[in-house]
N, C-alpha and C positions, 0 to 999 in steps of 0.2 A: 492128581495128575494121572492121565492114562499111561499105558506102557511106553508108547512112543515118546511122549514128553519126558517121562522119567528117565529113559535111556539117554535122551538128548541132554538133560540136566546132569545126570551122573557123569557123562563123558567130559563135560566141561569142568565140573567140580573136582574130578579126579585128575585134572591136569592136562586133558586133551585140548587140542587147538580148535577154536571155534570163531566164526565170523558172524557179526550181526550188522547188516546194512540198514542205514536209515538216512533220512534227509537232514542235513545240518547246514547252517550258514557259515560261509567263510568270507570275511571282508578284510581287504588290505588297506592300510593307512600309511602314508608317508609324507614327507615334506619337512622343511627346516623348522616349521612351527608345530610339527606333529605332537611332540611331547608336551609342549605348552597347552595346546588345545585339549589333548587327551586327559591331562592331569585335572582339567577343569570339569571333566565329564564323568569320570569313573572313580570308584571307591579306593583303588590301590594306587601306589606311587610309581608312575611310569619312569621316573628318573632313575630308579634303582634296577630297572630291567636291562640286563646285559645281553649282548649278542648271543643268540642260541638259547637264551633262557625263556621261561614262561611263567606266567602268574595267573591267578584267578582274580576276577574283579566283578563288580556289579555296576550297572547303570541305574542310579536312583533318579527319581523326580525331585522336585523342590521340597516335597514333604518327606523325603527319605524313603519313599516306597519304591518297590522294585519294578524296573522296566525289563531288565534282562540280566542273567548271569553269563559271563563270558570267560573264555580262556584266551590269553594274549601270548603269542609267540613272537619273539623278535628275531628277524633275519636281516642282519645288516641295518640299513636305514628304514626297513619296512617293519610294520607291526601287523601281524595276522590275527584277526579276531574270529574265534570259533564260538558259535552259539546255536541254540536249538532252532529248528525250523520255525517254530511258532513265534520266536522273537527276532528272527533274521531281519525282517523288514524294518522293525522298530530300531534295531541297532544301526542298520545302514542309513536310515533317514536321520537318526539322531546325530550321526557323524557327518553326513553329506551336507547338512545345512551350514557347516562351518567352512566349506570349501570356497565360499565367496568372501571369507573374512581375512584370508592370509595365505601363506605358503603351506597349504594343507590339502592333500588329495586322498580320495576314497574310491575304491573299486570293489564291487560285489563279484567275487570269484566263484560263487557257489555252484553255478551251472557247469563249470569246467571240471568238476571233480565228483567222484563217488566217495562217500564217507563210510568207514567201517570201524566198529569196535572189535578188537581182537583179544580173545581170551586165550591164555596159554602161549605156547611158542609162536612167534610171529612169522617164522619162515621168510619167504622172499617178498620184500616190499620195495618195488621200484620207485625211486624218486618220490617217496611219500612225504607229506607234511605231517609230522608227528606231534601229537599232544599226549603227554604222560598223564595217566590216571592211576589210582591206587590198585585197581584190580585188572586193568586192561591197558593195552596199547591202542590208542585211537589215531586213525590216520585218514587223510584225504589223498585219494589216488587219482592221478590224471586219467580222464575218461579214455584216452587213447591207449592206456596201459592196463585198463581194467581187466580185460579178458585174460591177459598174460598173468596178472596177479591172481585171479580166481583159479586158473588152471594150476599154478604153482602151489597154491594153498591146498587144493584138493589132493594133489599128487603127494603132498607131505602128510596126509592123513587128517587134514582139517575138515570140519563139517560146518554147515549152516546152523544157526541158532534160531529156534522157533520163537515167534512173538511172545507166546505165553511164558516160555522159559526165560526169555530176556527180561520180562517184567519181574519175575521172581528174583532173578539175579540182581536186577537194579535195586529192588527193595532190600534184599539181603545185604547189598553193598552200601546201603544208606544214601543213595544218590537221589536227591529231589528232582522232580520233573515239573517244568512250567505248565500251568493249567491243571495240575493235580495237587502238588505239594506246595506250590508257590504261585503267586500271581501279582497283579498290580496293587493289591491291598496289603501285600506282605511288606513290612518294614525290614530293610536289609539285614540288620543285626539279628533278627528273629530266626534267620536260617542257621546261625551257629556254625558256619563253615570257616574252618581255620584258614587264615591267609587271605581272606576275601577283602578285608578292610585295612587300610593304613590310617592310624590315628596320629601320625607324625607329619603328614604332608600338608600342603596349603589348602586353600578353599576349593571346593568343588560343589556341584549342584547337590543339594540334600545334606551337605556336610553338617550343618548346624544341628539338625534333628538327630542324625546318627551319632555325632559327638556327645550330644546331651545325654542320650541313652547310655553311652559308654561310661561317661564320667559320673552318671547317677549310680552306676554300679551293676545294673542288670536290665534285661528286657522284661516286658510284661509276660511274654510267652516265648517259647522256642521250639523249633522242630527237633524231635528226638525219636528214639525207638520205643516200641511197645511190644511186649511179648505175652501171648496168652499163657495163663498159668496152667491150664489143662491141655494135654496132648490131644491130637485128633485132626483128621483132615477136613472134617465138615463142621463148620460153625455157623449157626443161623443167627440172623438179626444183626450182623456186623458188616458194614460196607464203608466205603469212603463217605465222609461227612457224618459218620456216627459220633454222637456227642460222648465225651468222657466226663465222668463224675467221680467225686470222691465216694468213699464208702458211707459218708454222712449225707450224700446227695448234693454236694456243692459242685457247681460247674468247674471243670478242670481242663477243658480244651476239646479237641476233636481229632478224629482219625482222618488222614488224607489219602493214604494208599495202604492196601491190605493184601496179603498173600499167605499161602501155606508154604513153609520152608521145609523141603524134604531133608536137608542137612540137620536141622534142629528138631524135626518131627513135631513142630508146633506152628501155630498161626502167628504171624508177625505183622507189624504195621509201622508206618511212619505217621506222625501226627504232631500237632502243636499242643504243648502242655504248658499250663500257667506256671509262672516262676516258683510259686510256693510248693509245687508238687514235682519239680524237675529232678529231685535227688534220685540217684539210681536205686532201684528196688522199691520205690514208692508204689503201692498197690492202688489201682483205680478200677473203675467199672466202665465197660463198653457194652451198653445194654445190660443183659444179665451176666455177662462174662467178665471175669477178673483178669486184669492185665497188669503187667509190671513195667515200669519205666526202665529202659536200659540204654546204654551208650551205643552209638553207631560206630562201625558197621556191625550187623548181626553176625556175619561170617567174615573173619579176617582174610 
C-alpha cells in the first residue's frame, strides 16, 4: 500500500468511522402468501423470522447451486431483501415470477436509496434501513436524505474508504463476493456461512441436493482462509484462480481473492480447499509459496 492507502486503512482499523458507498439491490416482498412462496425459494426458514429480525439466506437452483446470497429484514408484513448489485436482477426476477400465482407482491426499491457500509461509529443515520454485519453497520439511505447524511458523517470525523482499502478489509473480514469467491457453479453449502441454511424446514428449490450433502457429513470443498507462511508485501506468481496443491503435488483447491494484510503483515487469501485439507494449520502450496489454512475472519 502507498502512504495514502495505508493512512486510510489505519484510520479504519484503529476504530475511526469510515463510509464505503457501493451499489446494492433492495427488493421488497409482501402479501398473505409471501412466507409460503419465499419458503419454497430460499435456503432459510422464513417462518422463524420475527418483526425487526434479519437472516441470511441463499437462492439455489434445482441443482443446489448458488443464484444469490441475500440478507432478509422483516418490517411488519414486508420482507426486505438485500443483495449484491451483480445478483440484484436475478433475485428480483426469481421473485417476481410468482406475483401471478397468488397474494404475493414484489417491488425493486434499489433506485430509491444509496447504500453504505459503515465502519466504526455510525453517527447520524436518518431513517436508514439497517442490515447488521460482523464488522460493519450496513444501511440504505433515502436519496433525498443522502446529502444530510454525508455532511453529518464528515462533521463527526468520518472519512471515505478507498476501493483498494475496502477490498483488503473485505478479505480480512472473510466476506465472499459474487463473481470472485462464489458464482453459479458454487454449491450453497460450500460457502460454509453460518446461519445460511435451515435443515429443518420444508421443501424448497435445490433442497434435495443440499440436504444430501449435509446428511452425508461434509462438502467436497469449502471456502476458507489461507495465510502466507512468509511475511512481505510483495509475492509473485499468486493471483485469483491460483491452484492450490499439497506438498506432495496433489490438487487441493484454488485461491479466489488475494490481498496483503497490513494488520497481519502477511499476504492472505480466500479460497476453496478440498475437504481432506480443510483442517486449520494444514500447509499447502500456492505456486512456489507455502500457505496455511486458517479460519475466517483473519481480523476479528
